[in-house]
C-alpha positions in Angstrom: 16.8 -12.9 6.6 13.9 -14.0 8.9 15.5 -13.0 12.2 12.8 -14.5 14.3 13.1 -18.0 12.7 16.9 -17.8 13.0 16.7 -17.0 16.7 14.1 -19.7 17.3 16.4 -22.3 15.7 19.9 -21.0 16.9 19.8 -18.8 20.0 21.0 -20.8 23.1 18.7 -18.8 25.4 15.6 -20.2 23.7 16.5 -23.9 24.2 13.5 -25.8 25.6 11.3 -22.8 25.4 7.8 -23.1 23.8 7.3 -21.3 20.5 4.5 -19.2 22.0 6.9 -17.9 24.7 9.6 -17.2 22.2 7.2 -15.2 20.1 6.4 -13.2 23.2 10.1 -12.6 23.9 10.6 -11.4 20.3 8.1 -8.6 20.9 10.8 -7.0 23.2 13.0 -4.2 21.9 16.7 -4.9 21.7 17.4 -7.1 18.7 18.8 -5.8 15.3 20.8 -7.0 12.4 24.1 -5.4 11.6 26.6 -5.6 8.8 30.4 -5.3 9.0 33.0 -5.0 6.4 36.2 -7.1 6.2 38.6 -5.9 8.9 36.1 -3.8 10.8 35.9 -4.1 14.6 32.5 -5.7 15.5 32.8 -5.3 19.3 35.4 -4.4 21.8 35.6 -4.8 25.6 34.5 -1.1 26.0 31.2 -1.8 24.2 30.5 -5.4 25.4 26.8 -4.7 26.0 25.4 -7.1 23.5 25.5 -10.8 22.6 26.2 -11.3 18.9 25.5 -14.2 16.6 27.3 -14.4 13.2 24.8 -15.3 10.5 27.1 -14.8 7.6 30.8 -14.5 7.2 33.8 -15.2 9.6 35.3 -13.3 12.5 38.0 -13.6 15.0 38.3 -12.8 18.7 41.7 -11.2 19.6 43.4 -10.3 22.9 43.4 -6.7 21.5 43.4 -4.9 18.1 46.9 -6.1 17.3 46.9 -9.1 19.6 46.8 -12.8 19.6 43.9 -14.7 18.1 41.8 -16.3 20.9 39.0 -17.9 18.9 37.6 -18.0 15.4 33.9 -17.7 14.6 31.9 -18.9 11.6 28.1 -19.0 11.0 26.2 -19.4 14.3 29.3 -18.4 16.2 28.5 -16.5 19.4 30.4 -13.7 21.1 29.8 -11.4 24.1 27.8 -13.8 26.3 30.5 -14.2 29.0 31.1 -10.4 29.3 27.5 -9.2 29.1 27.1 -8.8 32.9 30.7 -8.0 33.6 33.1 -5.1 33.0 36.2 -6.9 31.8 39.6 -5.6 32.9 41.2 -7.2 29.9 41.1 -6.0 26.4 39.4 -8.1 23.7 38.0 -7.3 20.3 35.8 -9.2 17.8 37.0 -8.4 14.2 35.4 -9.3 10.8 37.8 -11.6 8.8 35.3 -11.3 5.8 32.2 -9.2 5.3 29.8 -10.2 8.1 26.3 -10.1 9.1 25.4 -10.3 12.8 22.3 -10.4 14.9 22.9 -8.2 17.9 21.0 -8.8 21.1 21.4 -6.2 23.8 21.7 -6.6 27.5 18.2 -5.2 28.2 16.6 -7.8 26.0 18.4 -10.6 27.8 17.5 -9.3 31.2 13.8 -9.2 30.3 13.9 -12.8 29.1 15.6 -13.9 32.3 13.0 -12.1 34.5 10.2 -13.8 32.5 11.6 -17.4 32.4 13.6 -19.6 34.8 14.4 -21.8 31.8 16.2 -18.9 30.1 18.3 -18.4 33.3 19.2 -22.1 33.2 20.1 -22.0 29.5 22.4 -19.1 30.1 24.1 -20.8 33.1 24.5 -24.0 31.1 26.1 -22.1 28.2 28.6 -20.3 30.4 29.4 -23.5 32.3 30.2 -25.2 29.0 32.5 -22.4 28.1 34.3 -22.7 31.4 34.7 -26.4 30.9 36.1 -25.9 27.4 38.6 -23.2 28.7 39.7 -25.5 31.5 40.5 -28.2 28.9 42.5 -25.7 27.0 44.4 -24.7 30.1 45.1 -28.3 31.0 46.4 -28.9 27.5 48.7 -25.9 27.5 50.2 -26.5 30.9 50.7 -30.3 30.5 54.2 -31.2 29.4 53.3 -34.0 27.1 52.9 -35.0 23.5 49.1 -34.5 23.7 49.9 -30.9 24.9 51.9 -30.3 21.8 49.3 -31.9 19.6 46.4 -30.0 21.0 48.2 -26.7 20.9 49.0 -27.4 17.2 45.5 -28.3 16.4 44.1 -25.2 18.0 46.4 -23.0 15.9 45.1 -24.5 12.6 42.3 -22.6 10.8 38.9 -23.8 12.0 35.3 -22.7 12.7 32.5 -23.8 14.9 35.1 -25.9 16.9 35.7 -28.1 13.9 38.6 -28.5 11.5 39.7 -30.7 8.6 43.2 -32.0 9.2 44.5 -32.0 5.6 48.0 -32.9 6.7 49.4 -36.5 6.8 50.4 -38.0 10.1 54.1 -38.1 9.2 54.2 -34.4 8.6 52.4 -33.6 11.9 54.7 -35.8 13.8 57.7 -34.2 12.3 56.4 -30.7 13.0 55.8 -31.6 16.6 59.2 -33.4 17.0 57.6 -36.7 18.1 57.3 -40.2 16.5 54.3 -41.4 14.6 53.4 -44.0 17.4 53.6 -41.2 20.0 51.4 -39.0 17.8 48.7 -41.7 17.5 48.9 -42.2 21.3 48.5 -38.5 21.8 45.3 -38.5 19.6 44.0 -41.4 21.6 44.6 -39.6 24.9 42.9 -36.4 23.7 39.9 -38.4 22.6 39.7 -40.4 25.8 39.9 -37.2 27.9 37.0 -35.8 25.9 39.0 -32.8 24.6 38.5 -33.8 21.0 36.6 -36.2 18.7 38.4 -37.5 15.6 36.4 -38.7 12.7 38.7 -39.6 9.8 40.3 -36.2 9.0 37.7 -34.2 10.9 38.7 -32.9 14.4 35.9 -31.6 16.7 36.9 -29.6 19.8 34.4 -30.6 22.4 33.0 -28.0 24.7 31.5 -30.3 27.2 
């Protein structure tokens, strides 16, 4: 894999950065490619000193080794950004669901880029702000006692990657599983779309981060 090209095209820190500047950044130490076998722990809270980008395979983020699945990552999925400059008091792990390839970018590399460019700093802030916004929407959905809460919780629990899923279940089945009527289900979809939490395109559901 051409790591340099991949990062130019996919790394959020390099958004709106000129190619010449990116080429300069990529002369810094602190970037490597790693491979992990199915079931292997990719990163834990005790070693959260890198940002990782999945380039091949699938992974999950769990509350701990035997804990609840918090998020699922596919190609271009990113982990570690929120914890890079923090020492979390909670326990989370990133685990390979299939054989995975990862580009690991260590804290020192990120610090050098931030020092060199204000745009990099802004990109990092925007990325974290989007994540906070996305988490707030999840919290609102979980705490609201409504049909849309039930629906959103159900959708989040379905297998998906890159914040997208194919809803290969008919509406009658979904309504029955949630214990609501079909009309209520359609209204719940409409409310979630109007709130910006999701975008529904036929059977495709997109979880919006902003």
